[in-house]
Phi, psi and omega in degrees: 000012178220164177252131176300140184301135178084359181250150179268125182233004188299316184286332178294314186294325179291325180292336178252013186296122189302317184280352180285128186254335183222145176224140172237130188232147176232153181220135179225128174270129185240152172229007172219173171068035171305121185279355184242155177268162003274323181202157182300149180275021190098228179280140180222163184256135172240124180235141177222143177225149180234141185244143176223125354287152181298155178221207173068040177278142180305125177090355179258144173277152182290331183199000000 
């Protein structure tokens, strides 16, 4: 229920947020527009998810 000092925990806390009741996700396989350097590894996966109700508010613990 805490994040270690100096560590990033934002994505984890959203995944375990107690009050979120629904989640919707989308997936796309891409072969262009790689968002990171140096170059794309060929085909790559892009995932996005939305939670309802949202959580992960600054200063709140996930559960």
